[in-house]
C-alpha positions as CSV (number, residue, x, y, z in Angstrom):
1,M,107.2,103.7,78.7
2,A,110.7,102.2,78.6
3,E,111.3,103.6,82.1
4,Q,108.2,101.7,83.4
5,R,109.1,98.4,81.6
6,R,112.7,98.6,82.9
7,E,111.5,99.2,86.5
8,Q,109.0,96.3,86.3
9,V,111.8,93.9,85.3
10,D,114.0,95.2,88.1
11,A,111.1,94.7,90.6
12,R,110.9,90.9,90.0
13,D,112.4,88.5,92.4
14,P,115.1,86.5,90.6
15,R,113.3,83.3,91.5
16,D,110.0,84.6,90.3
17,P,108.8,82.8,87.1
18,G,108.1,86.1,85.4
19,D,104.8,87.4,86.8
20,G,106.0,90.9,87.3
21,G,106.8,90.6,91.0
22,Q,103.7,88.8,92.1
23,G,104.1,85.6,94.1
24,A,107.8,86.1,94.6
25,V,109.4,83.8,97.1
26,G,112.0,84.6,99.8
27,R,110.4,87.7,101.4
28,R,112.8,90.1,103.0
29,G,112.4,91.8,106.4
30,R,109.9,91.3,109.2
31,R,106.2,90.7,109.2
32,A,104.0,93.8,108.9
33,T,102.2,94.9,112.0
34,P,98.4,95.2,112.0
35,E,98.7,99.0,111.7
36,E,101.0,98.7,108.8
37,A,98.7,96.1,107.1
38,R,95.8,98.5,107.4
39,A,97.9,101.4,106.1
40,W,99.1,99.3,103.2
41,E,95.5,98.5,102.2
42,A,94.7,102.2,102.2
43,L,97.8,103.0,100.2
44,V,96.9,100.4,97.5
45,T,93.4,101.9,97.3
46,A,94.8,105.4,96.9
47,A,97.3,104.2,94.2
48,R,94.5,102.6,92.2
49,R,92.5,105.7,92.5
50,T,95.3,107.8,90.9
51,V,94.7,105.6,87.8
52,T,90.9,105.7,87.8
53,D,91.0,109.5,88.4
54,G,93.3,110.0,85.4
55,L,96.2,111.3,87.5
56,V,98.7,108.7,86.2
57,V,99.0,106.2,83.4
58,G,100.2,102.7,84.0
59,T,102.6,102.5,86.9
60,S,103.8,106.1,86.7
61,G,103.5,108.1,90.0
62,N,103.8,106.7,93.4
63,V,102.2,106.8,96.9
64,S,103.7,106.4,100.4
65,V,102.4,106.4,104.0
66,R,104.5,106.7,107.2
67,V,103.7,104.4,110.1
68,G,106.0,105.2,113.0
69,D,109.6,104.9,111.6
70,T,108.5,102.9,108.6
71,V,107.5,104.3,105.2
72,L,105.2,102.0,103.2
73,V,105.6,102.8,99.5
74,T,104.3,101.5,96.2
75,P,106.8,99.1,94.5
76,S,108.6,99.9,91.2
77,G,106.9,99.0,88.0
78,V,104.1,96.8,89.3
79,P,100.5,97.7,88.2
80,Y,98.5,98.8,91.2
81,D,95.6,96.4,90.4
82,R,98.0,93.5,90.9
83,L,99.1,94.5,94.4
84,G,97.7,92.5,97.3
85,P,98.3,92.3,101.1
86,E,101.3,90.0,100.6
87,D,103.0,92.7,98.5
88,V,103.5,95.1,101.3
89,T,106.7,97.1,100.7
90,G,108.3,99.3,103.3
91,V,111.6,101.0,104.2
92,D,113.0,102.7,107.3
93,L,113.7,106.4,107.2
94,T,117.2,105.8,105.8
95,G,115.8,103.9,102.9
96,R,116.7,100.4,104.1
97,Q,114.1,97.9,103.1
98,V,112.4,96.3,106.1
99,L,109.2,94.9,104.6
100,G,108.6,92.9,101.4
101,A,110.6,91.6,98.5
102,L,109.5,94.0,95.7
103,V,111.8,96.8,94.9
104,P,110.5,100.2,96.2
105,T,109.6,103.0,93.8
106,S,112.5,104.6,92.0
107,E,111.3,107.9,93.5
108,L,112.0,106.8,97.0
109,P,114.6,109.6,97.6
110,M,112.0,112.2,97.0
111,H,109.5,110.6,99.4
112,L,112.2,110.2,102.1
113,A,113.3,113.8,101.7
114,V,109.8,115.0,102.5
115,Y,109.5,112.8,105.5
116,G,112.9,113.9,106.7
117,S,111.9,117.6,106.5
118,C,108.5,117.8,108.0
119,D,105.8,115.8,109.9
120,A,104.1,114.4,106.8
121,G,102.0,111.3,107.2
122,A,101.6,110.6,103.5
123,V,103.0,111.6,100.1
124,V,101.3,111.4,96.7
125,H,103.3,111.9,93.4
126,T,101.5,111.9,90.1
127,H,102.0,112.7,86.4
128,A,98.7,114.5,86.1
129,V,98.3,116.0,82.6
130,H,97.1,119.5,83.4
131,A,99.6,120.0,86.2
132,T,102.4,118.7,84.1
133,A,101.4,121.0,81.3
134,V,101.5,124.0,83.7
135,S,105.0,122.9,84.8
136,V,106.4,123.4,81.4
137,L,104.9,126.9,80.9
138,V,105.5,128.9,84.1
139,P,107.8,128.8,87.2
140,E,104.8,129.1,89.5
141,L,101.1,128.3,89.2
142,P,99.3,131.7,89.0
143,L,96.9,132.4,91.9
144,V,93.8,131.6,89.9
145,H,91.8,130.2,92.8
146,Y,91.7,130.5,96.6
147,M,92.3,126.8,97.0
148,A,96.0,127.7,96.6
149,G,95.7,128.7,100.2
150,A,95.2,125.0,101.1
151,L,98.7,124.3,99.7
152,G,100.3,127.2,101.6
153,G,100.2,129.8,98.8
154,P,101.4,130.1,95.2
155,V,102.4,126.7,94.0
156,R,106.0,126.6,92.8
157,V,107.6,124.6,90.1
158,A,110.6,122.5,91.1
159,P,113.4,122.7,88.4
160,Y,113.8,119.6,86.2
161,A,116.1,116.8,87.3
162,T,116.3,113.2,86.4
163,Y,113.7,111.1,88.1
164,G,114.7,109.1,91.2
165,T,117.8,111.3,91.9
166,Q,118.8,113.1,95.0
167,E,119.0,116.2,92.9
168,L,115.3,116.1,92.2
169,A,114.6,115.5,95.8
170,E,116.5,118.6,96.8
171,H,114.7,120.7,94.1
172,V,111.4,119.4,95.5
173,L,112.2,120.4,99.1
174,R,113.1,123.9,98.0
175,A,109.8,124.2,96.1
176,L,107.9,122.9,99.1
177,D,109.3,125.5,101.5
178,G,106.2,126.8,103.3
179,R,104.0,124.7,101.0
180,T,102.3,121.3,101.1
181,G,102.5,120.8,97.3
182,C,104.5,121.6,94.3
183,L,104.9,121.0,90.6
184,L,107.8,119.2,89.1
185,Q,109.0,120.7,85.8
186,N,108.3,118.4,82.8
187,H,107.3,115.7,85.3
188,G,104.3,116.0,87.5
189,T,103.1,116.9,91.0
190,L,103.9,116.1,94.6
191,T,101.8,116.8,97.6
192,Y,101.9,115.7,101.2
193,G,99.5,115.7,104.2
194,A,99.0,114.6,107.8
195,T,96.9,111.7,106.4
196,L,96.7,109.9,103.1
197,D,93.2,111.4,102.4
198,Q,94.6,114.9,102.9
199,A,97.6,114.3,100.7
200,Y,95.3,112.9,98.0
201,D,92.8,115.7,98.2
202,R,95.6,118.2,97.8
203,T,96.8,116.4,94.7
204,A,93.3,116.5,93.2
205,Q,92.9,120.2,94.1
206,L,96.2,121.0,92.5
207,E,95.4,119.3,89.2
208,W,92.0,121.0,89.2
209,M,93.6,124.5,89.7
210,C,96.0,123.8,86.9
211,R,93.2,122.7,84.6
212,L,91.3,125.9,85.6
213,W,94.2,128.2,84.8
214,L,94.9,126.5,81.4
215,T,91.3,126.8,80.5
216,A,90.9,130.4,81.5
217,S,94.3,131.5,79.9
218,S,93.4,129.9,76.6
219,V,90.5,132.3,75.9
220,P,91.7,134.6,73.1
221,G,92.0,138.2,74.0
222,R,91.3,137.7,77.7
223,T,93.7,137.5,80.7
224,P,92.6,135.6,83.8
225,T,92.0,137.7,86.9
226,L,94.3,136.5,89.7
227,L,94.2,136.8,93.4
228,T,96.8,138.6,95.5
229,E,99.0,136.6,97.9
230,E,97.1,138.4,100.7
231,Q,93.8,137.1,99.5
232,A,95.2,133.6,99.2
233,A,96.5,133.9,102.8
234,Q,93.1,135.0,104.0
235,A,91.6,132.0,102.3
236,A,94.2,129.7,103.9
237,D,93.2,131.0,107.4
238,R,89.5,130.2,106.7
239,L,90.3,126.8,105.2
240,R,92.1,125.7,108.5
241,G,88.7,125.7,110.2
242,Y,86.8,124.1,107.2
243,G,84.9,120.9,107.7
244,Q,83.6,119.0,110.6
245,R,85.4,118.9,113.9
246,R,85.9,115.5,115.5
């Protein structure tokens, strides 16, 4: 994609011999704390997983984790399998870079908007195929499965806006009202959670529900049976107590 190639060039340090941002000299900002270093390692693992799980292609999509007042985020245009501990990239809540030399993701406004509006601990944005397909067909993912309750109810589609803009960030916030995930029209998905694992699980569930609806609705002469919002709310209540208590 031209967008990805352009971002990768922008991500390089001007003194870098051309290795796509790796080994850049003249790091900016302070040294990462031990907690930030551990969070960065988990972030890179999650970013690589979006590729292996087929949720993104190349360097599309992005992941962020909040540690105190610092947001660690994947850098722009750098393949995730090339990221190491020395590539930690972080900004403060205003977007000012405080860690690393690589340029943060172009979708930083969207991530910061989420952190500024709720107590999210992590945000995952993908270009998942089935979810993106749904985003071009309907204004809201039909209630085809009770797992919609885990996202707060019917999943809305945020209207299209150019990637990386404040306009897109504002559309996303409106679509997320009362929800922990949404679709981005002609673009992809965004979910958040208290932890990176929770945010990622919500992304995977959203993609699965979209695939389920597309599959069911493609059967000739049949219309999928949908849940009511009340049924989804009941499922959401039960899901709050799901799993092992620690």
